[in-house]
N, C-alpha and C positions, 0 to 999 in steps of 0.2 A: 810835486808836493813833498816836503821834507817828512820822512817817516817819524821823526821825533815830535812833530807837531800833531801826530795822530794819538799820542799817548793819553791825552785828556779825554778824547772823544771815544776811544775804544779801550776798554780795560785790559784787553789781551795784547796791547802794544805797550812795551815797557818805556820808561823815561828815556832810555837810550835808543828807542826806535826798533827794538827787536820783538819778535813774536813770542808770546808766553802761552804755551798750550794749556797750562793750568788754569788760565783765566778765560779761555775761548769757550763760547757757548756750545754745548754738546748736541743740541737737537738737530741741527743741520748735518752734523757729522754722522749721527745715527742714520739719517735718511740716505746719506752717501753710501754708508756701509751696507745698506740694504738694496742699493741700486742694482739693476740688471746690467747697466753700462759698466764694462770692465774698468775703465779709467776712474769713474766715480767710486766704484767699489774699492779699488786699490787705494785711492786717496783717503777714503773713509777709514780703511784699516790702518793706514799709516798715521793718520791723525789720532785715532784711538790709541795706538801704540805709544805715540808721543805724549798724549795726555796722561796715560797711565804712568809713564816714566817721569812725569812732572808732578806726580802726586794725586792724580784723579783716579781713585780706586774704582769708581763706577765704570770707567772705560774698560777695565779688565772684565768686569761682570758682563758687560755687553759683548765683549769678544767671546767669552765662554758661551753666552747665549746664542751668538751667531753660529758657532760650531754645532751646538745642539740642534738648532733649527734648520741648518743647511741641508739641502737635498744631497744626494750622492753625486754631486758635481765635484769630481776629485781635484780639479785645478783650483776651484774656489776654496775647497776645504784645505788644500795645501797652503794657500795664502793666509787663511785664518789661523792655521796652526803656526805658521811662521810669525804672524803678528802676536802670538802668545809667547814668543821667545822673551824671556826676562820676567814673565809673570810667575814669580817664584812663590807660589802659594799651593797649599794642599788641595784646594778645589781644582786648580788647574792640573796638577799632577794626576788626581783621581780621574778627571775627565779624559785626559790623554791615555791613561792606562785602560780606561773603559773602551776607548777607540781601538786599542790594540786587540782587545778581546772581542769587540763587536765586528770589526771588519776583517773578512777573510782575505788572506794574501792571494793575489792573482797578478797577472800581467797588468791589469787595469789599475789595481790598488797599490802596487809595489812602491811607487814614488810617494804616495800619500803616507803609507806606513813608515817609510824611511824618514819622512819629515817629522812624523810624530815621535819616532825614536830619537831623532836628532835633538828636538826641543826638550824631550824628557832628559836626555843625557846632559843637557846644559843646565838643568835645574840642580839645586843643592842636593847632595846625596842623602841627606836626612829626609828629604821628601820622596826619594825614588828608590832607595836601596831595597826596601821590603818588596816593592812592586816588581822590580827587575828580578829579584831572587825568586819570587813566586812564578813569574813568567818563564824563567830559565828552567824551572822544574816541571812546568806544565806540558804534559805529553800531547795535549791537543794542538800544540804548535809543532811545526816541522823542526827537525834537528838544526837546519840552517837558521831558522828564526831564534831558536833557543841559544845557538852560538852567538848570535848578535846581542841578545840580552846579556849573556855571560861576558862578552867583550866590553859592554858598558860597565858592568860590575868591576872589571879589571882596569877601568879607566883607560881603555884602549878602543874607543868607539870608531876610530878611523883607521884601525889596523886592517890587515888582509881579510879578516873574517867579517868585516863590516863595511863593505864598499858602498859609497853613496853614489 
């Protein structure tokens, strides 16, 4: 079947026969993102990310909600945080800074926290500077973590002090 012939039947297929995430129905994607099946879960996250980046603001709201509602399954949480990459909003930054304060660093959580810092470091500085400055001065964090926050402030998040 010619993909171009599908455009009249399915609004998410363009006249040229391409997939348009902005027009794709979100209900099934939400169910995928909630699935216990890892492949379904990943596909749902990817589609939500794509929908957001094609103008569907509600997709980011759902991604934020997924992170809030997720149990402490660190691999799932990492995937959700990675799907928030490019959601350049104050609510996203606030939630991720909240995660840095909520989750204590340990061997189990280290990769998760690194993914949170990495996504925060990719956000516009006007959304993150005050948060990183506050964390860099917060004595409840180890010196190593405060050094990571300072490295982000220096725009050197991938330097020696901030190994991924």
